[in-house]
N, C-alpha and C positions, 0 to 999 in steps of 0.2 A: 504493500499499500504506499509506504513512504517513498519507495522507488518511483511509483507512479506519479505521486504528488511532485516529487523532485523533478521528474521528467517534464511535467507540465509547466512547472515554474522555469526550468531551463529554456523550454521552447518559447515561452512568453518573453523571457529575457532576450533571447536571440532575436526574436521578432522585433522587439523594442529597439534593440541595437541596430538592426537592419534598417528599420523605419527612420531612426534618427540619422543614420548614415546617408540615406536617400535624401532626407530634408537638407542635411548639410551640403550634399553634392548639388542639390538644386539651387541652394543659395549661392554657392561658389560659381555655378554656371551663370548666375545673374550678374555677378560682380566681376568675374574674371574674363577678360576678353579671349583668352586662350581657348575657352570652351565654345566659342561661337560656332566653330565649323570644323568639320573633319578635313576640309581643304585649307591647309596652312602651309606656308613655305618660309624659308629663311633666305633673306637677301642681305649680304654684307654683315651676317651675324645678327640681324634684326628680324623678329617674327612679323609676318604679314598675314592678314585674314582676307578671305575672298569677300567681295562686296555683295554677292548674292546672300550670303549668310548674315552679313552686316545689315542688309535691308530687311531680312526676316526678323532680326532682333528688334528693329524699329517698327515692324508691321508695314513695311514698304515693298512695293513691287520693284524688281530689279531687271533691267534689260539694256541691251545695246541700242542706241539710235541708229537710224539708217546711215550707212556709210561706215559703221563699225569704228568710229573714232571717239565717240562720247558714250559713256556709260551713265545711265540714269537710275536713281532711286526715287520712287514717287509714292506719296500717300495723298490723302484728301487735302491736307494742308501744306505739305512740304515737297518741294522738288530739289533733288541734288543732282548736279551734273559734274562729271569729272572726266578728263581725258587720260590717254596713256602717258606714262612717264611725266605726270604733271604734279607740281607742288601747290597747285591752286585748284580748289573745287568751288562750285557755285551753290550756295544754299539760298533758294528762292532768288536767284540772280545776284546775290551778294558774294563777292569774291572772298574766300577764306583761305588763307595761306597755311599749308601743311608743313610739318617738320621734315617729311621725307616724300620723295616722288612715288607715285603709284607704279605698280609693276603689272604687266600682262604675262600670264602663263597658261598656255594650253587653252586659249580662248576665254579665260577668266580674268578679271581685273582685281588686283589685291591692293589693300591699303595697309600701311604700317599700323601694327597694334597700338603703337604710341599715339598715332593720330586719331584712332578710334577712341582712345581713352581721353586725350587732351582736347579734341576738337568736336567730334560727333556726339559723344555722350554728354558733355557739359551743355551743349546747345539744345540737343533733342531730348535727353532724358536726365536732367540734372538731379532728379530724385534718387538716382543710384548712388549719389555721393552723400556721405554723412556730414554732420555738423554744419548744417545750413547757417550762413552768416545772417546777422541782423541787417536792417537797412533803415536806420533812423538818423545817425549822426554821419554827415558827409563832409570831407575836407576838399575844398576846391583850391587848386594850385594854379594861380595865374602865372604862366611861364615868363621867365626873364624878369626884368625890372631894374630900376636904378641904372648903374653903369653898364648893365647888360641889355642892350636895346633889342637883341634878337634880330629877326629878318626885317628888312625895311624896303620901302618903295618911296624913293625921294620925289618922284614925279607926282605921286598922289598924296604925299605927306603922311605916309603910314609907317608906324613903328609897331613891331610885334608886341612889345611890352605894353603899349597903350591898348591895343586891340584885346589882348588876353585879359587885362584887368577890367576892361569895359564889359566884355561878355561874362566874365566871372561874377561881377556885381549884379548883372541882370539875372544870371542863373540863380545866385544867392537869393534874390528877392522872390523868384518864382518858387523855389524850394521851401523858403520859410512860410510862404502863404499856404503851402501844402502840408505844414506841420512837420517838416524835416528840421533837424538841427544842423546849422552850417558853421564850419570853421574855415577861415581863409589862411593860406600860407602868407599871403600879403594882401592888404586892402588899399594900398597906395603905392606910389612909384618908389619902391625901395629895392635894394639888392638883397636877395635871400640865397645863400649858397645852395647848390643842388643837394648836398648831403643833409642839409637841415630840413628840407621839405617833407621827406617821409617821416622825420622825427616829430614834426608837428602833428601828423596823423597818428603816430604811435602814442604821443603823450595824450592826445585827445581821446584815445581809445575809439578811433573812428570805425565806422562800419564800411566805409567806401572812400577811396581816394581818386580824384579826377584831376588830371593835369592837362591844361588847355594850352595849345600852341597853334601857330600858323607857319606855313611852309614858304620856302623860296627856292628857286631853281634857276640854273643858267639858261635853260630853255623857257622862252616866254610862253610856250604852249602848255606847259605842265600845269595841270589843274585837278581839283577835286579834293575829296575828304579821304582820310585814312585814320584808322584807330589801332593802337598797339596794346597787346597784353604782353606780360613778361614771358620770355621764352622758357619752356620747360627744360629741366636738366637733361643733358645729353643731346639736345637738339641744336641745330644752327638757327640763328635768327634769320628773318625773312630775306635780308639783303645778302646773305652768304649761301653758297651752293651746298656745302656739306659741313657737318660738325667737325670740330677739332678737340684736342685735349683741353683747351680753355673752356669748353662747354660742359665739362663734367662737374663744375661747381654747382651746388644746390643753394640757392639763396633763400632768405627768410620769406620772401614773397612767393616762392614756389609752393608754400604750404596751401596757397589759395588758388592753385592753377585752374580748377574747374570754374570757380566764380570769377576769376580774371577773364576767362574766355567768355563767360556768359554776359558780363557787363559790357565787354568790348563789342560783342556781337550786337547787343541791343542798342548801344550807343551809335554805332556805325549805321545800323539799320534805320534808326530814327532820323539821323541826318539826311540820309539819301531819300527816305520816304517824303520828307517834308520839302527838301530843297533840290531834289534831283541829284545829278552827278557832276562830274564823273565820280564813280564810286571806285576808289582805289583799294577798298576792302579792309578786312580784318587781318592784321599782320602781327609779327612777333619781334620783340627787341628786348635787350637787357639794358634799358635806360636806368640811370642811377636812381632816379626818383621812384622806380618800381621795385628795385631789387630788395630793399630792406624794409618793405612794408609789412605790418602786422595785420593787414586787412586786404580785401580785394582792391585792385587798382587798375587804372587805364590811363593811357595818354593819347589824346586825340588831336590830330592836325585838322584845323578847320578851314583850310583852303590855302591857296598860294597868293601871297601878296605880290609876287612877280608876274602874276597873270592879270592882263589888263582889265578884262571884264570883272574878275573877282575883286580886284583893287577898287574899281569904281563902285561896286556893290558895298564893299566894306566901309566906304565913307558914309553910308547911310545908317543912321540909328535904327530905322526900322529893320534893316537886314540883320544888324547885329542882335536885335531883339529876337528875330526869327531863329538865329543860331542858338541863342539861349533857350528858346522855346523847344527846339528840337532836342537839345541836350536833356532838358527837363523831361520830355516825353520818353527818351531812352531810359532814364533812371526810373521813371514810373513803370515802364514795361518790365524792367529788371525786377522791381519790387513785386509786381503782380505775379511774375514767374516764381519768385521765391515763395510767395504766399500760397501758391498752388501745390507746393511740395509738402507732402504729408510726412 
C-alpha cells in the first residue's frame, strides 16, 4: 500500500516538475530571441534569425515584394520593409538604422538577433522588457550656449544656441501645461559643458532626457530631421560601417536601451508626421550627453540651418512653435505607449 501511495506521489511530483519546466521553457521562448526559429545562422560570429519567424513572433505576414529586392513584414497597423545587405529598415516608412546588415541565405532574409532585441522588440513589443520607466520629470537640454554657438547661418542671422533655447522654452511650456515636471540644463544663453548636462538629469532623478540640436552641412541641399538613441554595446554607431574594439564598452545609458529606442522612434515619427520630411530616420550614436544617463535619453536634430528653405522657416516663431508641438506630441505618444504596458 505504501509503495502504491509513494508511486502516486512520485508520479505527481514528476508531472509537476515537467509542467513547471514547460512553463519555464515557454517563458524563455518569449524573452529569448534565440528560440524564435529553427532557421538560424551565424555570420561573423553573430547569430541571425530569419524574418519569417520574426514576423510570426509579432503576428505579421512575411513575404518578398515583386522583384525579390525588398522583404516585407505586415500587420493591420504596421508595415516593415527591408532590403538585402541593408542596415536600414523602414517601419511605416520611417527609416530605422540597424546595428548590422541583413543577410540573405537560401532565399530567406535574416536579421541580427541584436537588432531584433534592440530595434524591433522595443518599438513593436516593449512589454517584453521589465522595469518600465516613469514619465513625469523631463530634462530638456538646449544644445550649445554661451561661447559655444553651434551651427550658424550668417545670411539668415541664425545661431544654433539661440534656436535650441527658443524651442526648448516653448516645449517646456507645453509640457508643464500637460502636468509634466520640467528641468532645463540651461534656461538662458550660458555655456554648460557637455559632461555636466547628463549630471543635471541624474541629480534631478529624471524620467527622460531630451537634447535638442540643429544641423549644418557643407552641402546646401542637406535637409530633414534625425533622432539619435545611444548605440548599444558591441555595435557600430550609424555613421560607421562595422564595430571595433572601442564599441565593446557598456555605458550607464545602455541600461535603458529599449526605452532609448522607443522614445527616439516616437520623437522622430512625431516630427515627420506634423512637419513632413525629409525623414533622415532613427539613428545611433555615442554622444557624450547620452552615455552617462541614468534615465532614457534621445538627441534630436531639428533641421539644417545650412538649408535655405529650412533657415527661412526657422526665422518664424510660428514654425519654432510647431517644432516644439511636434516634440511634445512625440513625448505624449511615448507616454501612452508606456501606459499600455501591463
